[in-house]
N, C-alpha and C positions, 0 to 999 in steps of 0.2 A: 173694236178696240175697248180696253177697259183699263182703268187705272186703279191703284190701291196704294195705302199709305201705311207704313210703318211708323205708328206714332208712339215716341218714347217718353215716359216721364218717370223720373226717380228710379230709373234701373228697370222700370217694367214696360211692357207694350201693351196696347189696346188690341184686343182680339175680339171678334164677333162670330157667332154661330150662325152659320148659313141657314136660312129659313127652308121650311118644307116647299117642295114643289120646283126648285131651283137646282142647277148645276152644283154638285159637291154638297147636297143638302146634309146639314147636321154637323158639317166638318168646320173647324176653326179657320178663320182667314182674318186678313187685314181688312178694315173699312175701305170701301171703294165701290166702284161700278162703272157703267157704260159711259164713254165720251160721247156727248151730243152735239148735233149740229151747231146749237146756239152757243157753245163753249168757244167756239171760234169766232164768232160775228165781230167782237170788238177787241178781243184779247190776242196779244201777241204770243203769250205762252199758254196755248190750249190746253196742254196735258196738266200743268199746274192748276189751272183756273178749273179743269174738269175734277180734279182730285180734291180741291177744296170744297166744291159744290156737293161732291158725293159725299164726303165726309161729314158736312153740315147736315145734309139730308139723312144719313143713316145713323148717326150718333149724336148730333146737335152740336159738335165742335166747330167753333169758327177759329180755323188755324191761321194765326197771325205771324207765328214763327215761320222761318224759311224752310222750304222743301227742296230735298236734294235728290236728284235721280240716284236710285240704287241699283236696279238692274231691269232686263225685261224678258220675257219669254213668248214663244209661240206655242200654241197647243190646239187640238181639236176637241171641243167639249163632248158631253154626252148626247146633245142633240146633233151632233156633226158640224157643228159650227165653228169655222176657223176663227181664233181668238189670237189678237196681240195684247199681251198683258204687261202693262208698264207699272213699275214699283217706285215709290218714293219713300224717303225716309224724313220725318220731322221731330226734332228733339224740343219738346214744349218746355219754354223758358218764361214766355210772355201770354200765352193762349190759356185761356180758361180750360179746366179739366173736368169740368161739370158735364156728365153724359146725359143726354136727351135722347133715348134710342127711339127710333121709328118702330112701332110696335109690328107693322106689316113686315118690315125688312131686316129687323133685328130682334129674335126672339131672346138672345141672351148676348151680354157682353163680359169680357173679363179684362183686368190688368193683370198681366202675368210676367215673370221673369223669363227670359230665353230658354234656361234650364229646364223649366217646367213644361214648357211647350214642346220641346224636343223629345219629351218622355210622354207626353199626353196621347191618350188613346184616339182623339179625334183631330189630332194634327197630320194633315195629309202630307205626303212625301214632297209635294212640291212647295209648300209652306216651310218645311224644314230646309230645303234648298235655298229658298229666299233668305231664310234666316241666316245661312252661312255668310251671306253678303253684308249682314248687318254687325257681325262680330268686330271686325276692323273699325267701325264706326262707333262703337260704345265703349263705355268705362263702367266699371263697378258692376260687373256681371256676376 
């Protein structure tokens, strides 16, 4: 199972470029990653905890604003692994937006408006699908 977060700030969203050697390398994605066993050890909301942990690990953001479930999907990746992907949305009002990316996991990051991502050459079809769920949640796009 993986989790991702559509992080919104001032009408733009944070996207990362997937690193080399992983599923969907070179494509745009929301920050996120795998749910780990330790995420559930003392937490009632395992998926929210895992999402916040992964965002902190990948881009250095400590999300203190609420996360809201956006959508989920199931797919089989390029290694033939079955994956459940859960997507959250976080509109930043109180969290810091200073990005400190993990050089190993995030070769590049971008704050982009939805309109730019929908036309971006490295935006995969599934990311565009996830974005369609964001449209009712956002303003000033």
